[in-house]
C-alpha positions, 0 to 999 in steps of 0.5 A: 161127421168127424169124430168128436163133433158136437151134436146140437141139442134142440130140446131137452127134458126128463123124457125127451131129447131132440137133436139136430142130426148132421146130414150124412150121419146114419142112425145105425152102424153101416155095413161098410163101417164108419161113423153113426149116431149109435156111436154117440148115444152114450155121449147123449146120456148127460147123466141119465142111466140109459142111452136115449133111443130114436123114436123115429127114423131119418135117412142117413143124408137127412139133416135136422130134428130127430126125437130121442126117448130117454126111457122105455115108457117115453119111447112107447108113448112117442112111438104110439103118437107117430103111429097115430099120426099125432106128430107134426113134422115139417121138412124142407127139400130142394127139388132139382127142377121147377115146380108147377103150382104153389101148394098141394097134396100128394097121395101115392101108396108106396111099396118096396121092391128089390133086385140083386143088381139095383138093390131095394127102392120104393115105388108107387103101387095101388096095393102099397101102404098109404102115403100122404104128403102136403107141400108148399113151394117156398122159393125158386132158387138159383140154378133152376132149383125149388125150395119146397116145404113138406108136411108128411101125414104118414111116415113111410120109408123114402116117402118125401123122396119118391113123392117129390119125384112122382108128385112134383116132377123132379127128384130131390137134389143129390138123390142118387136113388130116385134122381142123379148125383149133382156136383153142387151137393154131397147128399140128398137135400132134405132137412127135418126143419121142425117137430112137435108132439103133444103130451098129456099133462106136460108141455109139448116136445117142440123144436126147430132146426136151423137151416143147414149151411149146404141149404144156405149155400144154394139160396135157402137161407131166407127161410127162417120159420115153418109156414103156419097152418095147413097147406091149401089142398088140391086134388091128390095125385093118384097112384094109378097115374104113375108108372109102376103102380 
């Protein structure tokens, strides 16, 4: 993201903003330096006294819907809704290979490991934190790629990235941690397509982010809206069936 670039606003009211976060923009200042969303929060005040605060996390590479709270009370309510699994989230991911089946549920508990040589990453582990992702195959794309819609029931770190690898058989395209770099893309191909959160006595906060240009360049431009209703479930993948559990 270049200095001065506008961050699109997808939803706005007195207590919430939903922005279309550009892929490649981290939320916090990187140790190595460079641009971050934190640098732009003052610009997103739009006359309010306080800077808006992210109510959840998106990886630096992930584009799309990011909910920001405009005051501490709203942040507390939104955070509680995420904790209680009351937020509807839809993601699109481009998987770096063919996907068997049309829909399903991946249930693999996750745990964090780290080493001095390789840094940290998430693994499937029986004693890890529960992680559940529902998925639907949306399209087979040119070059052997697959466009998959994810509806995470939980929100663990790197959940969709490792669930794609272990549950669908391939990492997300461009994921250098759980897969490999790919000359066709410059980031991990994951997009937060939509978000919705109910509020007592108020209309819901709801927004949908457009398909990014790098997704469209790979053939994903025909997907114009999230699938309505819950995906059809199949027997979940168990953590005991994967290496490192």
